[in-house]
C-alpha positions, 0 to 999 in steps of 0.5 A: 135695189135698181140696178142704177143704184147698185152701179153708184154703190159699187162706183163709190166703194171702187173709187175708195179703194183706188183713192191710194192711187190719186195724189192728194196735195199736202196730206203728207211729206217729207219728213226730217231728222237732224241725227241718226240718234234721233231718228232710231230713237223714235222709231215704233214696232211694227211701222215701216219707214223708207231713209236715207242719210245725207251730210249735205245736198249736191246738185246731182242729187236733187232729182233723186230727193225730189222723186223721193219727196213725191213718193211720200204721199203715196207710201203714205197711204200704206203707212210708210214714212219718208225720212231724211237724216241729216249727217253731222260733219264728225258722223262717220257711222255705217249709215252717214260714211261716204259709201252710204251717203246719199248712194243707198236708202234704207228700209225699216221697220221698226228698228230692224232693216228690211233692205238696202236699196241703191238710189240708182234704181229709185229713179221715180215714184213708181220705182220707188213705190214698187220696189218698197212694197215688193220688199215689204210683202215678200210673203204675200208675193212670191217671185219666181224664175223656173217653171217648176218653181210656178207649179210647185207653188201652184200644186200647194195651192190646188183645192185651197186658194188662188193664184194671182200670176203677174209678168212684167219686163222690168221692176220698178215699173208703172206695171210692177208698182200696180201689182204691188198695190194689188197685192197690199189690199188682196194679198190675204185672200189671193197668193200672188206670184211675180216674174220678169222671166219671159220664158216662163211667161211663155211656159204658162200661155198657150198662145205667143205672147207678148213679152214686151207687155206686162201680163196677169193671169188669174189662176183658179186653183181653189177649183182645182182637184186634180193634181195632175191637172194645171189650174184654169188661167183666166187673163186680164185682156185690159192694160195692168193697171192699179183700176183694171187688177182690181176689176179683174179680182172682182170678176174673178170673185163673182159666181161662175153661173147665176141661177136667177128666178125673177124678171131678167128687167130685175136682175143686177150683177157685178158684171153690169156694175162693171159694164159688162153683159150679162148672157142668160142661158133660158132653161126649164126642168126637162133640160136643167142638168143639160143647161146647167153644163152649158152655162158652165162651160160658155161662163168659163169661156166668158170669164173676164167679158160677160156674167152668165146667169140660167134663168128658168122659163119654169119660174119666170113667165116670159113673153117671147118666143118659146124657141128662144134660148139665149137672152143678152142684157147690156149695160147701157141704160135704156137698151131692152133685153134681146132674146135670140135663137143660137145654135151652139156655143160658139154663137154665144161666144161670138154674141159677147165678143162681136157687138154687131152680131146681135142686130145681125142675127136679129136679121138672119132670123127675120129673113129664115122667117120671110124664106120659111113662109116662101118655102112652103109656097115653093115645091120641095123640089126647089130645096138646096140640099146639097152643102157645097152647092148652098156655099157656092150659091152663097158666094156667087158673087165673090170675085174669084183672084184667077190672074195667075191660073194660065187659061187653056184651050183647044188651041193653047192646051200642049203647047203650053205644057211644054213651057214649064218642066210641070204643068198643073192643069184643073179640069172642071165645069162652071155649072158644077158647084163642087168645080167651083169649090174646088176652084176657090182653093185652087186660087189660094194654091196659086198664090202660095205657089206664086214664083215657085221655078218650074210649076206653071198652074192652069186650068180648062173649063169642059163647059166651053171645051168638052173636046178637049176634056174627053181627049184627055179622058177627063171622067169627073169633075174636077180633076187635078193633073200634073204633066211633066215633059215625057212622062205619063201624067199623074192625077191627083186623088186625095182632098180638095183643101188649099194645103192638100193640093199645095203639099201634092203640088210641091212633092210631085216636084221630086221623084217618089222614090228619090234614089240615094246613092251613098251611105252618108246621103241615105243616113241625112235623109232619115235625119231630115237633110231633104232637097229643097222641094220638101224641107218646108214638108213635116211629113214622116220620111220613108226610106226603102232598103235594098240588096242586089238579091231583092230585085222583086222587092225592089221593083214593086217599091218603085211602082208604089212610088209611082202610085203615091207619087205627091202623097208621101215622102220616099227614098231607096237605097239599094248599093252595096252597103244596104245590109250595114245601113238596115242592120243599125235598126235591126232589120235586114234588106228588104226593110222600111225605115220610118223616120218620125219627128224629123229624123228624132226616132228611126223605126226599121220595119221588115218587109214581107209581102212584095206585091204593089199593092201590098206595099201600097197598103203597108206604107199608108198604114205605117205612115198612120200617126200613133196618136193622131189629131183628128181632122176633116181631111184625114178622118177617113183614112183612120175610119177604113181601119174599121176599129172602134176610137178612144178619142179625146174632145179638147177646147184647144189644144191638150195639155202635155200630161193628156198628150203623154199619157194618151201616147203611152196608151197608144203605143201599148199593148192594146193599140191594134185593137182601137184607133186613140186620137184626139179632136181640137173643137177650135180647129174642127168645129164640126166637133161641137155638132158630133158631140151634141149628137152623143150627149144633147149639149156639148159636156164639160171639155176635155172629155174622153169617149169610146165610140164604136162606129162600125159595131152597135154605135155605142157612145161609152163617157170616160168618168169626169171626176178621173184624170186622164192617165193611162192608169186609170184608161186601161181597167175603163177599157176592161170594163167595157170589153167586158159588158159592165159600162153603160153607153152614154148613147147609141147612134140610129143605124139609119142610113144617111141619105139625101132628104130629097131624090135625086133628079133624073137629068136622062129622063128630063133630057129625053121630055125636053127633045122630042125629037129623039123619041122612037118614030112609027115603025122604028125597032129598039136595033136601028138606034145606036145605044145611047152612050154617055159623052156624046150624042147618038150621031156626029159630033167628036168620035172620042165621045162615043169610045168605051173608056180605057181600063186606064180611064176607068181606074182613074174614075174610081180613084179620084174623087169628084163628081162623074159626068153624065153626057151631055145631060148636066149641061142641057140642065144647066142651061137650063138652069142658068140660063147663060154660060158663064164665061168669066170663069 
């Protein structure tokens, strides 16, 4: 059958289904009965009717009667009659009494009364239809108020049936009516659940939903096999109408992945018939299992937005590029199928969500083919193998908002340092890629901290002012320092992201350690009562407690605070009652008190080592999270521990059950043997590349892995059929240690090196400056040695001095790229042709 004919048939069925929502003039009308006795004698068993009783019709009741009469046509479609019963004047029975006449409407099934409705609850056609169907469908539609009630229904349905969960802000609305009408048709197929509780909607949603709008979630409980895991949920993205609900349920009932073995042009699915695209994952026999997993993963991500089909190249002769791995078929008539080359599943999802992505990908592929041809003609040394250089080069036309950052020169440097209590200075080089990348982050920090009292952000371009940078012992690009009046400057040594830089600057405003004078101040500090500069930072708080007899440990703690300033929130208490404070937490001075989670839990740790180095190392270790979320910025801290990783990869935030079980495992007996952690692929998309390195394609998520990067590089995958609980994981770990498990993959032992050798700038400089080559008769002893940072003669004397011990330590501890004398300046001049004076 052609796609056009399929669509026509589907549309016809769709219209027939929804005919009940279209008013039909004259098809039904309000029935009238002369008396209650006549009405009750004519009721048929099993047939529903909505009746109201009235002696006379007052002008105030006329609007209600008009709405009831209008609803008669809609209710007739569901086999429900609407009846007006006249009450004789002498009739003072239950239904004709003054308290009920035209004040209530009564719903009967046969002679049995189902429910009474106050007439003010039946204010329009939507409220009448919604409330009547809600009363009749009390078995098909469950009303819940709490999360526990919702989970109980969900657990009963697991492995048996699916659930349609609807939230409406109020009953009697058009959305409520749409849900009830859908339940009338689909109630025997799916379990419908309704709520008006906004808190319940928030508890069942990962995001923060708008509780002023109606929501509908399809819960895939029939596929759920693990009683400890909630059912997958797919939200209706369109407004909650009867047509959209029907469309959503049709899509949820379609196969998750359709396997096809014919020309994609001839394929038609329910998705195409309903106006959605169809994504083909191109597969072959050798990679069928991996492609099937990929197709299933993509299908879950695109559920309700597009269909997914697995197309075998071995069974269909496709006249397309062999490297093409995805095809897209749109519902538009006459549009050809697009065959594309995509890198990962995220690009497939973006392809559907962004309609302009197809054109962009095709343009990129064409540009890549042209670039490939050009690169073949060029020397390999012209390839950009540095990702930072590549990113900066790509954004070179982007203008940076530098207005909030003061430009410092040799003339105004020292005078500007006294203008604010703290002056932050970024030393950078405008020719150097990492410097320019950090400058982007620095601009964002300036925007965030605009108006912060006592903080001035500034910059020095060492390309323009090399003498000033040498005078300040800047030996690496970039370098950020905080200058405080009357104190030694503090050099930043962390990651260069916006959040990290901003946190460092704000934390540096407060003394480290912060000295607390009273017991109340110390306990308030542990509870999370901080100075305003620290209140916005969710760091773990650390308090050192010392008695008068522990002066050596106190001095080491103060020095450790100076080293960790800007990175750690530290307090110190050494009054006479320090012993009483520490004993509250079962330790004796000298001791550390760690307040996690805003002071809800305080842990006491005895200080057994009193050297500054040991104390700094201990503080850094104790501040690590018990069950951390791994990110690009914190990964080095955990790699330094040299332990295997037990890491849970998740497509988003992990569930409360998984978090609780993994936290129990991390706090248990074997926690010293490995790092228990998790990675959110939404926040840290580089995780997709990590999983592809392990398995060649992204497995179904969540997935728990044991990875030992420090010994053998073996990767073990926790069985996917088992739930992620401490009871299941511990025996699996014992099998790993006993050598009874087979690794899923083993990482290569090869070093990660750049694909091309680095430029030897000094050698290039010597060849380009023949006037500096030795003259005949000269001996090596007659020439002074070449010193990085200066010429062999003349120039600033500061550049010819050996760096001090302080600057050498700075160079080792601070991230960045080392300066190599004037060679980079010469190389940059050859490469760029002009100086970036605008920076």
